[in-house]
N, C-alpha and C positions, 0 to 999 in steps of 0.2 A: 823724799816725792807725798804729794797728794794728789788724788784724782776726787773732782767734785761729780757726779751724777745725779742730772735734774728730770725726773720724769714728770712733766708736763698731761698731766692724765687726760686724757683723748684728743690733744691736740693735735689731731688729726690733718693731712695735709693735700687729699684728693682718691678720688676711689682708686683702686686697687685696679687691674684685668678682668678678677672675678667677686668684683665688688658684687655682679649679680645674684648670683650664686647665695647671696646672703643676703639679701634682700636690698644693698645698697649702691645698686645701682645713680651714679655722679652723684653722691655726698662728697661733701668739698668742705668739713668743720670750716680751716680759714679762713677760704673764701667765704663762709656765710658768715662770719662774725666782722672780717673785715670790711662788710656792709656798713656794720655799725657807728652811728654816730661816738661813743665809749673809745671807739678801738684806737691809739696810738703806740706804737712801738717803735719810737724811734731807737730804741738800743737791739733790742733784735735787727732793727733795719743796718745796723751799721755790723752789726756779726756778720748778714747774708741771707737771714729767715728766706728775704724774696727774690734772692737769687739761686731759690734751689731750683734742681732742674723739675717742671711741670708747675709750681707754686704760677696762680694765675691770679694776686692780690698783690695791693702794694707796690712800691716802687723800687726799683733793685737800687742796690748802693755799688758805687764805683769802683769802689775797693775795700771791698769786705774784712774782714778783720778775722775772720772764721773761717776754720773747714768745713765746709759744707756739703752735704750729699741729702738722697732721698732713700730715703731703704722701708725693702719694701718685704714683707714680713711671709716667711719660708712656712713656717707654722699653720694650719689648720683653723682657724679658731679666727675671735674679734676679741676676747676679754681680757680681761686686768692679768690675772694668772696667765694666761697662755704668754701673754705682749711682753712680760716681764720676766720668765721664764727664758725670752729668745734673746731678751736683749743679755743675762745671765748666760748665755749658751746655749741651752737646753731648744732641740726646735723640738716641737710636738708635730707627730705625723698625721695624731687621732685626732676628731675635736672631741672634747667634754661633751660629757651627754645633754640631752636642753628638753624640756620638757611643756610642749605650745597646749597640753591636754591637765596638766596638773601631774603630779606626782599617785605612784600607783597607787592601790590600796595597801597592799604589803609594806611599804615602804610608812603610807601616813599612818598606819593601826600600829606596825610595830615601836615609831614615835611617839603616841598616844600613849600609847603603855609604859614604856621607861619615863617617860615625864609624866604621867601621873595627869597630865591636864587636855581636852580634848582640843580641835583643830577647829579655825576657822579659810572660809577659800578656799587655799589648794589652785589657786592656778596662774597665769602672770597676770601680772597687771603693775600700774605705777607705783612705784613707792609713796605716795603725796596723796593718790586714790584710793590704796586699801586701806589707812588707818580711815580717809573720810565715810569710807563703805560699810568697817566693819568696827571700826574702835567701837563706836556705843555699844555694841551687843559682846567683846569682849573684856569689857571693864562690867557687863555685867555678867557675866559667865565664866568670867577667866581663863578662855580657851585663847590659844596663838593660836594668831594670824599666822600662818605659811603663806607663801608663794613663790612662785620664781618672774623669771622675765624671758625674754629671748636668749639672755645668758646661760652659762651651764650654772645656777644658783639656787641656794635651798634656804628663805630670809623668814627669818621667823619678826613680826616684828608686835609690841607688846607698851603698854604705857608703862610707867616708869613707879605708880602709885600703884598698881596691880602687880606688876612682875619686875621687880629690883634689877637695876640690870647685870649683878652679878648672879641671881639664879638666872638672869635672859642669858650669858654666857654657856651657865651649865644646862643649857636647855639644846644650846648649840653643840655645843661638844657632845653631849650625846648624838644629835641628828651627825656632825660629824663620823662619831663610829658606825652610823647603822648606815650612811653613804659610801658603799665602799662598792669594789667588783663591778660590774658591770653599768649602777649605779653611783657611781666616783667622779659628785659633779663637782668642779672646779675649785666653789669656794661654799662657805653657808657663811650663814650673817645675820648678823644680830643689830635689830631697827629696833634701839626702843625708842617712845614719845613719850612729849607729856603732855598737857592745854587739857581746853572743854568741847564740846563737840560745838559746832562743826571747824572751830580751829583748832583741829590738834595740828602739833609739829614735833619733826621726827629731832630729838637730842644730837649733842655730838658725841657721845656715848657708843656711835656704831661700834663694830671689833669685828674681823673676818676670819675664820678658822678656813684656810685655804690645805689644799694635798700640800703633802712634800715631794718639792718637784725627782723626779725620778731617775736622773742621773744626776753627776756631779755639775756644779755649778762654781761659772768665777768666784761667785762667793767662797767658796770648798775651796777652791784652789789659792784665791790668795791667803783664808785663812789658814791656810795649812803650812804657808811659807811664813808664818807668823806674821803678816802686815793687819794692819787692822782693817775692820769691812764695819765703820758706821749707818745704819739703818735709819733714816728719820720719815718719820708718817707709820703708813703699814707696811714698809721694805721688810720688816719683821714677821707680820701676817702671812702678806704670799709669798715665802719663803720656810713659811713655820719656824724661823728659829734659824733656820741651817745654814751657816757658812755667816751668821753677824760676831760682832764681838760685844758690840757696844748696842742696845738702843735708845733711840731716841722717840719718845713720845710727842704725837702733831694730829691734832684736830683737824684742820683748816690751813688754806694755805698761808696766810699770814703766820700761825705757829711757826711752820715748814720753814719759814723761807727764814723767822726767827734764827729758829735751830740752824740751819745753813754760815747767817752772820759770826756766830758766837765758832760756828767749829772751824770759819778761816782764819779765827783767831787764836785755836789753839794748836800746837803741835802733835803731829801726828803722821805717819807712814802708813799711807793706802787706801781708801774707797772712805768718803762717802757719798752715798746714797740713798737721794732725796724722792718722794711721790709729792707729789702736792696735787691733791686732791679737789679741790673749788672746783675745777673749771669740767670735771664730768658731775660729780656728787650735787652742784647745787643748780649751773647751768645746762648742761649737755643733758640731760637725762628730763630736769623740766621744760625743755625747748626758748629757754630761754638770752636772745641772742645777744641783750645789749648786756645783761648782768655777764653774761661769759666773756664779751669784747671791752668790760672794763675789770675784771679779774685779771686778764691778761695784759692789759696797760697798767695796772696794778703792778705783776710780776715784774713788767717790762721796767718801772720808776725803780722798785727795788736792786734791779740786780746791776744797773747804772756804777751804782756803790759797791755791790760785792768783786764786779770783775774789776774794780779798784783795788780793791784789797789784797788783790791777790799775790802771788808769789810767785816770781822768776821760771818756777818749776811746778808748776802747778799746772794742773788741764781741767779747766773744765768741759764737758756733755752735755748738751741742752736736747732731749729728745722725749719723743713721747708711747706707750702703749696699744692705741688702735685711737681711731675718731669715734665723735657724740655729736654729729652734724645738729646742730639746733635749729636748722632751717627746713627739716625734711619731717613728714607729716609722725614717724619714729620716734620715741623717747630713746633706743635703742644703739650702743656702740655699734660701731658703721668701720666694715673693712675698710681702711682708707694706708697709704705711705705717712711715715710722720716720717717729722724733720731731724736730720743730726745734725748738728753745732759743734762742734771740735774748736775751745780757743785757746793757746798757750803761747803765753808771752816770748818765747823762745821757737818759735814753731812756725813754719811760713805756714800761711791762709790755701788753699786749693778748693778747687768743684770735682768731687768726683761724680758728679752726676748721681745715677740711678744705684744704688749698692743692692746687690740679693741679702738679704736675712739679717734683720735684727742682730744677728749676733755678732757680727762686726765692731759692734757697741765692747762688747766682752775681747777682741779679739785685741779692739786697740788698747784696751787699758788695762790686759794682760801684758799686753809690749812691754808698753810704757811704764807699768810698774818690774817690768824685766819676772814676771810670775811664770810667761809663759815654757 
């Protein structure tokens, strides 16, 4: 028996009741991109995306093929790590620490001492703007560009000609060791870039260094039962390698979808868990509505063939981990409901309304694989 779990990174479907507490009142990623002329998702429509409770975009399907629901996050946060952990059954009662004024001197001083390099910036910043504003100074001085965002992240940007990616990863590992206890941020992220000013561009050699989950996850339990747990994209990083029996590297949506297609042709028994990152990384954080819409349309086009190749006992679940509304002034994640689309050729479709908890995904998968 095989389960394919696909996370459309940041494809939220409307603000949660507490969104205002996170500065996200009125956010609705799906509605924002549905207004774009690049938006065309007939296969998601057939599954029932627009039949989900509270969705105000698109035309409802008269006979949806999937079981659909709107998932409400229990955890305190709106970031990638907390969202994925909850999808895997771990609810975070406390939010990760954030640094709207930059990291305290004791963190930066210790990082500089261990890294043997000075740092630049140390405040919340757009990832594309920070390399534009600090890239030349970094290249002349060798100092590392350290910045954060509204999320719990310690990000290090460096030009690949000055700091090769493998060296940058070592600096990130150093930061990960320092950022513990009260300063245990969700992720340390390597952000390599290339080019010449003013045309610096981030490369695809990003690498995330996450905290290990604080409790046993669905992945751990499936692995302990002897089932396969294949992680595609940044799944391995998000769970710090825990519970993964095989990792498949992918840097883009296209590479992730290609890996999923290969997995559909393989024999395995368990879970294939994929994150498609472009929606968030390339379009949500850059407020690119048309780019976001085009990326979801490309996924939808690929989805038709993928569904046709599923076997009788296969289950497909499509969901998200948070929102990132590209139509708001903010370029950060947004506190939103996420879609739940569960398709199987042998299970009848239902509309479950609103379901409390992203961990509903973990419960569904473990029951289906007889691992609960």
